[in-house]
Steps between C-alpha positions, in 0.01 A plus 500: 500500500472839667438847362663588169702792630861605537616518860651821639833315517482412129421860409789633709731239346417618147319180404210696348742664256461446129769248417695727266587726793645202686698402191624858459622497861681170438673642192610817681635287785688273259655796318582693816290798395350703784326793333374772733172623356200721555169351391178698489136393489260691276167452326497616138121525504209436736191278456166621369629845407580594860703817531640408841535205737570435869833342594467202736693189601817675616487358853531149359781607268697621801435169675621310193822701465578517871854377569620540141773752429283743308391861524143582408327824408124494458179694507315448825208260505181686426677746271332576170710467187461542126627298202878489443579623851743275690336383821789287627876474449730224625876561506760232566677204350277345237595159637359617835146574384450400135319178586236702688372687193207262451396518865537877535286557191237263630488680834442846355309426177198337662488705820520828308217396267277410794583819689423705190160339442418559867605864468280548196205350688581730790485804274176375345335444839618827650635547852185422700372168362643177637715292266574143609722244325302179438738349246715249689287210371591576139871422541719228650447510878870534573481840328202631698702711749708654219193574290305663778801690632540654154126573485515663842797725429333589169203644686263227620364563849506136601554140392298182541759224545606431859871444429512816289352708781751353746786605271358852482425527870131571443172318559365299206176629350207285393125473474264200500558241224231336292619170648385596851162618374453179300614281789250665735228518238395858570655845460354638823604198707854514361529871572363460852740212565789715382386773736477257793832321451748742345688761704320832543787693343437333162249703295180315414491495119219277376477333160157559345499326161509127578135394478271791421467843348768730638254771596279278714796322657661835583184627668458175695860500628485867596175446691634187672828650621416869522793721589732199541531463124783705352461422131335276246707321237377434149701243306233437240627286208484652154240245389257643757620853514329701228595861560703483821484875555120492485486211747723690742296818457182305575650344814631837614160663452315233697750510787493880522121502484492282812757704689804281440709782357807392699508152347773499235500312170803284425545327163727229363517259210665599172576853619761701310599865496241587236221336700616690807466834325154403375368371834651763730179702548332196658787314666696548823753222459646251252648154520730469200648161418626387162540850359773571755657160569519407129637840401727511195865488598731794447742387230825602668832399349847495653777653291866549572583868447857516634793255499812562709417869531436558130152581363399195295163370384353280231341650190181692570593578862646815654832430670620638832356535848199727523278696736135596466418857600143606572353845541279490808284775350416401143586129557717484190799263492841514340749214458854630549853357509623426851848611397366850431345552843675836541286631215163390638258787562380572854179651366268416214574730204129509414324564832782572744403221740750277679649208308549165676708196407295179497779242513659469842740265675320178587786262583870543571727197466206265534348667805183708507563872523217547748230325702209347307196722467165396640261409214255757633762773463574387144128509424469854634788609278335340198175684572688828539676445168177411322359845567752639253409248231120524506493723192715256301264218592185694414640592159564139397255332259252289696 
């Protein structure tokens, strides 16, 4: 029977379109109407009271539209945007790209939500603690590379799934699973076997909550492996957890008391951005799964804002092509009409800093305007942008 997925060929052919777009195309063809339009993609609001989000999924949009006679302006992947700001604009014959509305929305809605959750976890953890995406198992496996790419460009340091890491050009990150400990019947034996078999370049991160009290297991593993152990992972289920912070503090105390101050503590299992902030004083790294991979989608919508050169939009939408200007100093944005570009300020009227335009040329006549960026470079840009939004994030209700 196979996997229940659309093939790349079906997606490119418009078969994932909502049927009314296909019917609209048939009607326009039958009537000989070939409207030249601009369509923009915006989010009226953001989930959970977020004041900003991270734009992701644009690389796949370019792949989808490649070869179609369209021009595309967009924010760069990893850019941070606010509600109502257009992140993407497609210009061309509606018959050329209308059937792709469903697919384009799907590509950016989910990826942007995941990237945003990852960015929020990154801010919560701070720059020095490791943040690893563990969430591929919570979604359909065909989506794993997309999910973990979005998590990575949002700020995760690494990903667990092998195919995802290959896409990103990085090494996958993992620890020791409960399954190995259970199969071998002993935490120490499993950790020693890992140390004997697995490549030296892979950090030895031992799981210490399978059979016994975390404190005693942590001490035993540290004594058995000495300076070969890099970190200890606690994945204690909620039913056994009690106060997780207190457990971690106890483990940390006992390790330090015995001279194992260089052994890090790594936690996973039900971790979200609030837990990260709470556990930071005791933790050196986090494996975050469902909180990132099952992130709420960004509710983008596509709206036509210009038809045959005339500003036109449905009720409740602002017509005409637009640009988003951002002050690089106070990080305030302004949505302006593209037709009035001669009137755009070069400097912020409030602080005098430079003003930059966020929407740039992405595709020209169905061809990419530049070479694809390495995911690592996109991630670095995201992290640089986040530094300007830390205050916004801290001011949000928790």
